N, C-alpha and C positions, 0 to 999 in steps of 0.2 A: 805285474802283466811283464812277461819279457823285455828285453830289448829290442828283441828280433820282430817280436806282433807289434809292437810300439810303432815302431819304425816303417814297417808293413802298412799298420793304419795310417799314419800321418801321410805316406806318400800317395796311401788309395785315396783319402779324404783330398788330400791337394791335386791330385791326377799328377803328379810328380813322375820321372825317373831320374837313375842318378844320369848327370850328365858328361859322359869319357870326353868329350874334349876339353873341358874342364877337370879331367881328373878326378869326379867323384869319384867319393865312396864314404859309406855311410857306416859305422859304428853300431853292432850289434850283439858284440860280444862284453858282459859285465864287465868281466875280468880285465880285458883291456881297458877300459873307461878306469877301474880301480888301478890300474898298474901307473897311467899315467896321472893319475891323482893325488899319489901317493909318491912317486918319485919328485912329483913337481914341489914339496914340501912346503904347501902353501897354507899361510893364515890367515886369520881376520883382518890382517893390516895389510895386505898385499891390493898390488893394482895388476891386472892380470889380461894381457893381450893376447886374445885367441883369434886363429888366422882359421880362416875356411873353416866357421862352426857346421856348416850345412843344415841339416832338422833342427838342432841345439844339444844333441845328447849329451856331449862332452860337456856345454854350457852349462846343462840342467845342475851337475856336481859342481863345476865349479864356482857357479854362485852359492852354492852352501858353504863356501869355508873359505871368497876370498873378499875383501871389502869394497872391490868393486873390478866387474868384466866386460873388455871392451872388446866385442865378437865383431871381428870384420870379414864381411863377405860379399864375393864379388858378383854371385848369382841374383839376381833381384827376384826370382823364386823364392830362393831360401829367404831374403829378405822380409818378404811377408810372411810366411810361415815362424819367422823368430819372432820379428815384431809381434804377430798374435800371442805365441807360446809363451809370452814374457811379457806380456803387456801390464799386468800386477807387479814386475820384479823391478824395486828401485836401483839394486845396486850392477845394474847392466844396462851396456850403453851397445844400440846395433848400429854398426856403421857399413852404408853401402859403398864398396869401392874396392880397387886392386892395393891389394897391400905394396905391391912393388912401385906405386905411382904415389902413394901417400905420404906425407911429413909425418913419420911417425913421430919424429924426436917434437914435434909441435903437438902432437896429439896427447903427449905425455905430458911434457908440462902444461898443456891447458887442465889437463885432470887436477895434475899438484897444485893448481889453484883456487881449486873448491875443494879440497881434501889434504890431508897428511896421508899418505903409505910409507911403509916401511920398505917397499924394494918393489920391481915392476919386475914380472916375469912372463916369459913368453910361450903359451904351452897351445900347438897344434897338432891334429892329426892330419898331417901332409901328405899328400901324393906325393914318389920319388924323382920324378921330375923337375918340381918346380922347389925341392928342399935347398939346393945350393944356392940359386937366384937369391933365394927369402933370407935366407942365413949372412949372402955376402948387403945386402940392404938392410938388415938388421943392424951389422956392423958398422957400416957407413953412416947411419942415421945415428946413430947413439954413440956418437964418438964418446971417449972415455968411462963410458961404464963397464960395469963387471960383469961380462957375461958366465953362465953356467947351463952348460946343454948335456942333457939326458937324452937317450934314444931307448925308445923299449921297443924289445923285439919282439 
């Protein structure tokens, strides 16, 4: 099934629409998903912080290559879908919250207490209006970390 058809099916099943107030858009192009995964250079020893997983399209691919994925989602409707979709996946943790208000440093440190990771990577398909505040939050919360950002066009 194509990503587009899968997305439509999930939306119909859950009776949801993209919330434009939150800047939601859903990934429906397999090529974009593949470019994001490829450019992220993920290994099986990485901790991935995914911001705004939405329906879990990108999450579904991230969990195949990473040791652990922490998916941070603001929209409770999406949380319910994600929890249902990934109920059997042990390497994904769904966090309901606003990434701008979460203590990311604590979240990462807590994860390192339960497992050893080679690196922490942030992966997201963000709406433009929120990108700068999120990048600033990441830089402020994880002082001294080495950051590598890749923008996919």
